[in-house]
C-alpha positions as CSV (number, residue, x, y, z in Angstrom):
1,X,-1.2,-9.2,24.5
2,X,-0.6,-8.7,27.8
3,X,-2.9,-6.9,30.5
4,X,-2.3,-5.9,33.8
5,X,-5.2,-4.7,36.1
6,X,-3.8,-1.8,38.0
7,X,-6.8,-0.9,40.5
8,X,-9.9,-3.0,41.1
9,X,-10.7,-6.6,41.1
10,X,-11.5,-7.7,37.2
11,X,-13.1,-10.8,36.5
12,X,-11.8,-13.0,33.7
13,X,-15.0,-12.6,32.0
14,X,-14.3,-8.6,31.8
15,X,-11.0,-8.9,31.1
16,X,-11.8,-11.2,28.1
17,X,-14.3,-8.4,26.9
18,X,-11.8,-5.7,27.0
19,X,-9.2,-8.0,24.9
20,X,-12.2,-8.7,22.4
21,X,-13.1,-5.2,22.3
22,X,-9.3,-3.9,21.2
23,X,-8.8,-6.6,18.7
24,X,-12.3,-5.8,17.2
25,X,-11.0,-2.1,17.1
26,X,-7.7,-3.4,15.3
27,X,-9.6,-5.4,12.9
28,X,-11.7,-2.2,11.8
29,X,-8.7,-0.1,11.6
30,X,-6.9,-2.5,9.2
31,X,-9.8,-2.9,7.0
32,X,-10.3,0.7,6.6
33,X,-9.1,1.8,3.3
34,X,-5.6,4.1,3.3
35,X,-6.8,7.9,2.1
36,X,-4.8,9.3,-0.6
37,X,-3.7,12.2,1.7
38,X,-1.7,9.6,3.8
39,X,-0.2,7.7,0.7
40,X,3.8,8.8,0.6
41,X,4.4,7.5,-2.4
42,X,3.3,11.5,-3.4
43,X,6.3,12.8,-1.7
44,X,8.6,10.8,-4.1
45,X,9.9,12.7,-7.0
46,X,8.5,11.3,-10.9
47,X,11.1,10.7,-13.4
48,X,12.0,13.4,-15.8
49,X,10.7,13.1,-19.5
50,X,13.4,11.9,-21.7
51,X,14.4,8.6,-19.7
52,X,18.2,8.5,-18.1
53,X,19.2,12.2,-19.8
54,X,16.2,13.8,-18.9
55,X,18.1,15.9,-16.7
56,X,20.3,17.3,-19.2
57,X,17.4,17.8,-21.9
58,X,15.4,19.9,-19.2
59,X,18.4,22.3,-19.4
60,X,18.0,23.1,-23.2
61,X,14.0,22.9,-23.1
62,X,13.9,26.4,-21.1
């Protein structure tokens, strides 16, 4: 990770504190369990009943 001081005179200790805080937040975000709302597998179509010919069988079921 590269930090650039744009304004002011940051000491090495202050920069270390900023880096530690950023890494701590990243670790907390990685530990957090993903919500079911953010799971993209809900967008994937489920297989039709009847196996490989399920698409044909659904026309006869109506």
